[in-house]
C-alpha positions as CSV (number, residue, x, y, z in Angstrom):
1,M,-19.7,6.0,4.8
2,A,-22.6,4.2,3.0
3,S,-25.5,6.4,1.9
4,Y,-27.5,3.5,0.6
5,S,-28.0,0.2,2.5
6,I,-29.5,-3.1,1.5
7,A,-30.9,-5.3,4.2
8,S,-30.8,-9.1,3.7
9,Y,-33.2,-10.2,1.1
10,G,-33.7,-6.6,0.1
11,T,-33.4,-5.0,-3.4
12,L,-32.2,-1.6,-4.4
13,T,-32.4,-0.1,-7.9
14,I,-30.0,2.7,-8.9
15,S,-30.9,4.6,-12.1
16,Q,-28.6,7.5,-11.9
17,P,-24.9,8.1,-10.9
18,L,-24.4,8.4,-7.2
19,S,-22.9,11.6,-5.8
20,L,-19.1,11.4,-5.4
21,G,-18.2,9.3,-2.3
22,T,-21.7,7.8,-1.9
23,N,-21.5,4.1,-1.3
24,I,-23.9,1.2,-1.4
25,E,-23.6,-1.2,1.6
26,F,-25.0,-4.7,1.9
27,L,-26.0,-5.1,5.6
28,N,-26.2,-9.0,5.6
29,D,-28.0,-8.6,8.8
30,S,-30.1,-11.8,8.7
31,G,-28.3,-13.8,6.1
32,N,-26.0,-13.2,3.1
33,H,-28.4,-12.1,0.4
34,G,-29.3,-8.8,-1.1
35,V,-29.6,-7.4,-4.6
36,V,-28.6,-4.1,-6.2
37,I,-29.9,-3.4,-9.7
38,L,-27.9,-0.9,-11.8
39,T,-29.5,0.5,-14.9
40,R,-27.3,1.8,-17.7
41,A,-28.1,5.4,-16.5
42,A,-26.4,4.6,-13.2
43,F,-22.9,4.8,-14.8
44,D,-20.8,7.6,-16.1
45,V,-18.4,6.4,-18.8
46,T,-15.6,8.7,-19.8
47,S,-12.8,8.2,-22.3
48,A,-9.4,9.9,-22.6
49,A,-6.3,9.8,-24.8
50,S,-3.3,8.1,-23.2
51,G,-0.1,7.4,-25.0
52,G,-1.8,7.9,-28.4
53,T,-4.7,5.5,-27.6
54,Y,-8.1,6.0,-26.1
55,T,-9.0,4.5,-22.7
56,S,-12.3,4.4,-20.9
57,S,-13.3,4.4,-17.3
58,L,-16.5,3.6,-15.5
59,G,-17.9,5.9,-12.7
60,L,-20.6,4.9,-10.2
61,G,-19.9,7.7,-7.7
62,G,-18.8,5.4,-4.9
63,S,-18.3,1.7,-4.3
64,I,-20.3,-1.4,-3.3
65,L,-19.4,-2.3,0.2
66,N,-19.7,-5.6,2.3
67,F,-20.4,-7.7,-0.8
68,L,-20.4,-11.2,0.5
69,P,-20.7,-14.8,-0.9
70,G,-23.4,-17.2,0.3
71,V,-23.1,-18.6,3.8
72,Y,-22.8,-22.2,2.4
73,P,-23.2,-23.9,-1.0
74,G,-26.7,-23.6,-2.5
75,I,-27.4,-20.3,-0.7
76,F,-26.8,-17.4,-3.0
77,G,-24.9,-14.4,-1.7
78,D,-25.2,-10.8,-2.6
79,Q,-25.8,-9.9,-6.2
80,A,-25.2,-6.8,-8.3
81,T,-27.1,-6.8,-11.6
82,I,-26.2,-4.5,-14.5
83,Q,-29.1,-4.2,-16.8
84,A,-28.4,-4.5,-20.6
85,F,-24.8,-5.3,-19.9
86,D,-23.9,-5.2,-23.7
87,S,-24.9,-1.5,-23.7
88,L,-22.4,-0.7,-21.0
89,F,-19.7,-2.8,-22.6
90,N,-20.2,-1.1,-25.9
91,A,-20.0,2.4,-24.3
92,M,-16.7,1.4,-22.7
93,D,-15.1,-0.1,-25.8
94,V,-13.1,2.7,-27.4
95,A,-10.3,0.5,-28.9
96,S,-9.6,0.5,-32.6
97,T,-11.1,-3.0,-32.6
98,A,-14.3,-1.8,-31.0
99,S,-16.8,-2.9,-33.7
100,T,-15.2,-6.4,-33.8
101,D,-15.0,-6.7,-30.1
102,N,-18.6,-5.6,-29.6
103,A,-20.0,-8.2,-32.1
104,D,-17.7,-10.9,-30.6
105,F,-18.8,-10.2,-27.0
106,D,-22.5,-9.8,-27.8
107,G,-22.5,-13.3,-29.3
108,H,-20.5,-14.7,-26.3
109,E,-22.8,-13.3,-23.6
110,T,-25.9,-14.5,-25.5
111,Y,-24.4,-18.0,-25.6
112,A,-23.4,-17.7,-21.9
113,A,-26.9,-16.7,-20.9
114,Q,-28.2,-19.9,-22.5
115,S,-25.4,-22.3,-21.5
116,G,-24.6,-21.1,-18.0
117,D,-20.9,-20.3,-18.8
118,A,-19.6,-17.3,-16.8
119,I,-16.7,-14.9,-16.5
120,F,-14.6,-15.1,-13.4
121,I,-12.5,-12.1,-12.2
122,T,-9.8,-13.7,-10.0
123,N,-7.3,-11.3,-8.3
124,G,-8.3,-8.6,-10.8
125,T,-7.9,-10.8,-14.0
126,A,-11.0,-11.7,-16.1
127,H,-11.4,-15.0,-17.9
128,W,-14.2,-17.2,-19.1
129,S,-15.1,-20.4,-17.2
130,A,-13.1,-23.4,-18.1
131,N,-15.9,-25.0,-20.2
132,A,-16.6,-22.0,-22.3
133,P,-15.8,-22.6,-26.0
134,F,-14.3,-19.1,-26.4
135,T,-11.8,-16.7,-24.8
136,L,-11.7,-13.0,-24.0
137,T,-9.6,-10.7,-26.1
138,A,-7.2,-8.5,-24.2
139,N,-9.5,-5.5,-24.8
140,E,-12.6,-7.4,-23.7
141,A,-10.8,-8.6,-20.5
142,Q,-9.7,-5.1,-19.7
143,I,-13.3,-3.8,-20.0
144,I,-14.6,-6.5,-17.7
145,E,-11.8,-5.8,-15.2
146,D,-12.6,-2.0,-15.3
147,V,-16.3,-2.7,-14.7
148,A,-15.4,-4.8,-11.6
149,I,-13.1,-2.0,-10.2
150,G,-15.8,0.6,-11.0
151,L,-18.3,-1.4,-8.8
152,F,-16.1,-2.5,-6.0
153,G,-12.9,-0.4,-6.1
154,T,-9.5,-1.8,-5.6
155,A,-10.9,-4.7,-3.5
156,A,-11.9,-6.3,-6.8
157,E,-8.2,-6.8,-7.4
158,T,-7.8,-9.3,-4.5
159,A,-11.2,-11.1,-4.6
160,T,-12.9,-13.8,-6.7
161,L,-16.0,-12.6,-8.6
162,E,-18.3,-14.3,-11.0
163,L,-20.1,-12.5,-13.8
164,Q,-23.1,-14.5,-15.1
165,F,-25.5,-13.5,-17.8
166,A,-29.3,-13.7,-17.8
167,M,-31.9,-13.1,-20.4
168,R,-34.7,-10.6,-19.6
169,T,-37.8,-9.9,-21.8
170,N,-37.5,-6.8,-24.0
171,P,-41.1,-5.5,-24.5
172,N,-40.0,-3.6,-27.6
173,S,-38.6,-6.5,-29.7
174,N,-38.1,-10.2,-29.9
175,H,-34.5,-9.8,-28.9
176,P,-34.2,-10.1,-25.1
177,F,-32.0,-8.0,-22.9
178,I,-28.9,-9.6,-21.5
179,D,-28.1,-8.6,-18.0
180,G,-24.8,-9.1,-16.2
181,V,-25.1,-10.5,-12.7
182,F,-22.1,-10.2,-10.3
183,S,-21.7,-12.5,-7.3
184,A,-18.8,-13.3,-5.0
185,Y,-16.8,-16.3,-4.0
186,T,-14.8,-14.3,-1.5
187,P,-15.8,-11.3,0.6
188,V,-15.4,-8.1,-1.5
189,N,-14.8,-4.7,0.1
190,E,-16.1,-6.0,3.4
191,T,-16.5,-3.2,6.0
192,N,-14.3,-4.0,8.9
193,T,-13.8,-2.8,12.5
194,N,-10.3,-2.0,13.5
195,P,-8.4,-5.0,14.9
196,C,-8.2,-4.4,18.7
197,F,-7.7,-6.1,22.1
198,A,-10.5,-5.9,24.7
199,A,-9.6,-4.3,28.0
200,G,-8.1,-6.8,30.4
201,T,-6.1,-8.6,27.8
202,R,-2.5,-9.3,29.0
203,I,0.3,-8.4,26.5
204,L,3.8,-9.7,26.7
205,T,6.3,-7.0,27.4
206,T,9.9,-6.8,28.8
207,R,8.2,-6.0,32.1
208,G,6.1,-9.2,31.9
209,E,2.5,-9.7,30.9
210,I,0.7,-6.4,31.4
211,P,-3.1,-5.6,30.9
212,V,-3.4,-3.7,27.7
213,E,-5.1,-0.7,29.4
214,E,-2.0,-0.3,31.6
215,L,0.5,0.0,28.8
216,A,2.1,3.2,27.7
217,V,3.9,4.6,24.7
218,G,7.5,3.4,24.9
219,D,6.8,0.1,26.5
220,L,8.7,-2.7,24.8
221,L,6.8,-5.7,23.4
222,I,8.5,-9.0,22.6
223,M,8.2,-10.5,19.1
224,P,8.3,-14.3,18.4
225,D,12.0,-14.1,17.4
226,G,12.9,-12.3,20.6
227,E,13.1,-8.8,19.0
228,E,11.8,-6.0,21.1
229,Q,9.7,-3.2,19.6
230,P,8.4,-0.1,21.4
231,I,4.8,1.0,21.4
232,I,4.5,4.3,19.4
233,W,0.8,4.8,19.6
234,I,-2.2,3.4,21.6
235,G,-5.7,3.7,20.2
236,V,-8.7,3.6,22.5
237,R,-12.3,3.1,21.5
238,R,-15.3,2.6,23.8
239,V,-18.2,0.8,22.1
240,E,-21.5,0.9,24.0
241,N,-25.1,-0.2,23.4
242,M,-24.1,-2.7,20.8
243,R,-27.7,-4.1,20.7
244,A,-28.7,-0.9,19.0
245,F,-26.1,-1.2,16.2
246,R,-27.3,-2.0,12.7
247,R,-24.7,-4.8,12.6
248,P,-23.7,-5.6,16.3
249,E,-21.8,-8.7,15.1
250,A,-19.3,-6.3,13.5
251,V,-18.2,-5.0,16.9
252,R,-19.0,-7.6,19.5
253,P,-15.8,-9.3,20.7
254,I,-14.7,-12.8,19.6
255,I,-13.8,-15.0,22.6
256,I,-11.0,-17.5,22.0
257,Q,-11.3,-20.0,24.9
258,A,-8.2,-20.8,26.9
259,G,-6.3,-23.7,25.2
260,A,-8.3,-23.5,22.0
261,L,-5.2,-23.0,19.8
262,A,-2.6,-25.1,21.6
263,D,-1.8,-26.2,25.1
264,N,-2.1,-23.1,27.2
265,V,-2.6,-21.0,24.1
266,P,-4.3,-18.7,24.9
267,A,-3.4,-18.9,28.5
268,R,-6.7,-17.3,29.5
269,D,-9.8,-16.6,27.5
270,L,-8.8,-14.0,24.9
271,A,-11.3,-11.3,23.7
272,L,-10.6,-9.6,20.3
273,S,-12.5,-7.5,17.9
274,P,-13.9,-9.5,15.0
275,D,-11.2,-8.3,12.5
276,H,-8.2,-8.8,14.8
277,A,-6.0,-11.4,13.2
278,L,-4.1,-14.2,14.8
279,F,-0.9,-15.6,13.4
280,F,-0.8,-19.2,12.2
281,G,2.3,-20.7,10.4
282,G,3.0,-17.6,8.3
283,V,-0.5,-16.2,7.7
284,F,-2.9,-13.9,9.6
285,V,-6.4,-15.1,10.1
286,P,-9.2,-12.7,11.4
287,A,-10.7,-13.9,14.6
288,K,-14.2,-13.9,13.1
289,A,-13.1,-16.5,10.5
290,L,-12.3,-19.0,13.4
291,V,-15.7,-18.9,15.1
292,N,-17.1,-22.4,15.7
293,W,-19.5,-21.6,18.5
294,N,-17.7,-24.1,20.7
295,N,-14.2,-23.0,21.9
296,I,-14.3,-19.9,19.7
297,Y,-17.5,-17.8,19.8
298,Q,-18.8,-14.3,19.7
299,D,-19.9,-12.8,23.0
300,Q,-23.6,-12.0,22.2
301,R,-24.4,-11.2,25.8
302,R,-22.0,-8.3,26.1
303,D,-23.4,-4.9,25.3
304,S,-20.3,-2.7,25.8
305,V,-16.5,-3.1,25.4
306,T,-13.4,-0.9,25.5
307,Y,-10.9,-1.8,22.7
308,Y,-7.2,-0.9,22.5
309,H,-4.9,-0.8,19.6
310,L,-1.1,-1.1,19.9
311,E,1.0,0.4,17.1
312,L,4.7,-0.5,16.7
313,P,7.3,1.0,14.3
314,R,6.3,-1.7,11.9
315,H,3.4,-4.2,11.7
316,G,4.3,-7.5,13.3
317,V,3.3,-10.3,15.7
318,I,2.9,-9.8,19.4
319,F,1.7,-12.1,22.2
320,A,-1.7,-11.6,23.9
321,E,-2.5,-14.1,26.6
322,S,0.4,-16.1,25.0
323,A,-1.4,-16.2,21.6
324,P,0.5,-14.7,18.6
325,T,-1.6,-11.8,17.2
326,E,-1.1,-8.8,15.0
327,S,-0.1,-5.3,16.1
328,Y,-1.9,-2.3,14.6
329,L,-1.3,-1.4,11.0
330,D,-2.2,2.2,10.1
331,T,-4.2,2.1,6.9
332,G,-5.8,5.5,7.3
333,G,-8.4,4.9,9.9
334,R,-7.1,6.4,13.2
335,G,-10.1,8.7,13.3
336,A,-12.2,5.8,14.4
337,F,-10.6,6.0,17.9
338,D,-11.8,8.1,20.8
339,N,-8.3,9.5,21.5
340,D,-7.6,10.7,17.9
341,D,-9.3,13.6,16.3
342,S,-8.1,13.1,12.7
343,P,-10.6,12.2,10.0
344,I,-10.9,8.7,8.5
345,I,-8.9,9.8,5.5
346,D,-9.1,6.9,3.1
347,H,-11.8,5.0,1.3
348,P,-12.7,1.6,2.8
349,A,-11.6,-0.3,-0.3
350,R,-8.2,1.3,-0.2
351,M,-7.9,0.7,3.5
352,Q,-8.6,-3.0,3.0
353,H,-6.2,-3.1,0.1
354,R,-3.4,-1.6,2.2
355,R,-4.1,-4.0,5.0
356,D,-3.8,-6.9,2.6
357,T,-0.6,-5.6,0.9
358,E,1.4,-3.9,3.6
359,A,0.9,-6.4,6.5
360,F,3.8,-8.3,8.0
361,A,2.3,-11.6,6.6
362,P,-0.5,-12.4,4.1
363,F,-4.1,-12.7,5.3
364,C,-6.0,-16.0,4.9
365,Y,-9.7,-15.5,4.5
366,A,-10.8,-18.8,3.0
367,G,-9.5,-21.9,1.3
368,P,-7.7,-25.2,2.3
369,Q,-5.3,-23.5,4.7
370,L,-8.1,-21.9,6.7
371,D,-10.0,-25.2,6.6
372,A,-6.9,-27.0,8.1
373,I,-6.5,-24.4,10.9
374,R,-10.2,-24.6,11.8
375,A,-10.0,-28.5,11.9
376,R,-7.1,-28.3,14.3
377,I,-9.0,-26.0,16.5
378,A,-12.1,-28.1,16.4
379,A,-10.1,-31.1,17.6
380,R,-9.3,-29.1,20.7
381,Q,-12.9,-28.2,21.6
382,V,-13.3,-28.1,25.3
383,G,-16.7,-26.6,25.9
384,I,-20.0,-25.9,24.2
385,R,-21.1,-22.3,23.7
386,L,-24.5,-21.2,22.5
387,A,-24.9,-19.1,19.4
388,S,-27.3,-16.7,21.2
389,G,-28.7,-16.1,24.6
C-alpha cells in the first residue's frame, strides 16, 4: 500500500528513511510525469560480512511503485533523483578496492554529467551507454544494480532503467554536486489490478460456452491443445463508483470488439480488466497494451463492474468469447477478492516478478513483437470509439 503518492507533474522530496513497508507511488493520473527527490539521508546503508568479504545493501523502507516511461518520445516519464549520488556510492562501496573504485566512479559521473553519457540497467545488469569511453568494474556495476533494487525492488531485475547524471550548484564550494537521475524505458513496479473477466463473458467448457458467473469449481475448461482442466477456485470482485477512484483507468474494463483479433475472434465484444492478458503466438499481452481507441478501447462510461477470476491447477490459456486468454495465476493477491478473507500477503514488486517468471508463457509489454500485434489489430479496425464521453 503506498503511503506517499505523486500526482502527474508533482514533486516529492524524501529526506529520511521511510517506515518499513511504506511505498512511494506515482499516480500518472494526467500524464506520465512526476519526480521524487531522495536526499542522502533518505537511505540506510548497511554492510555485513559474507564468505569472508563485506557486502553492502541499501534500504529505503519501501519501494517506488508505478514508475513509468514517457507516453511518447520527447515527453519525459517519471523521475527519481538521488542527490549527491557519489556520496551514496561511496557509502555502499565496502570492497577492498573501494578507494580506487570511488575515485574512478567520481571521475566517470562528472564526465557523464557533461557529456550526456548514462548508465543503463537492463534486466538487472548495469552498463555504461555504448558511446561512453569507459566501463564499469564488477564492483561498480554491483553497487548500481543494488541501488536500483533498493529503489524499485525485484521489478528492477526485469525492466530497463536509465541513470543519468546532472550537475547542481554547491553553495559551499566551486565543485558542483552530481545528482543521479533514474528514468524508465519500460514500466517498473507498475501497480496492477488482478486479471479478470467481466460478468457475462462466455467461457469455453466441456458443457459448451458458459457465462463466467454461472461457472462452478470442478467445471472443466478446454485448453488450445484440447486438454481439459478443472476450475479449482473462482474469485469474485465487485467494483463500484469507479469515477471516484484515484486512478479509474486501473479498474475500468477494456473492450475488445468482436472480430478485432481475427475472424469471429472474439465472437462477441469481450470485456476484461486492464491487466488481463491475451495469448498471441507464444506470448501474453495485457489488454491495456492493445488499446487503440478504435476496435479495442476502455469503457469510460461504465461506473461499476463485477469481475471473475478462474484458477486452474496450473496457469494456462483458456477461451473467452473464442479468444485465447490467460487463467488466474496466484501470486499472493487473493485477498483483493470479495470472496476471500486472506490478506494480500506479498509485496507488489514480488507479485509482479512472480507473474513474469511463473506464467505459462512470457509476457510482452513493449517492443517489436507488440508493435506487430497492434499493427495486425489496427488492420482489422471495424468501428470508431471515442476516448471519452
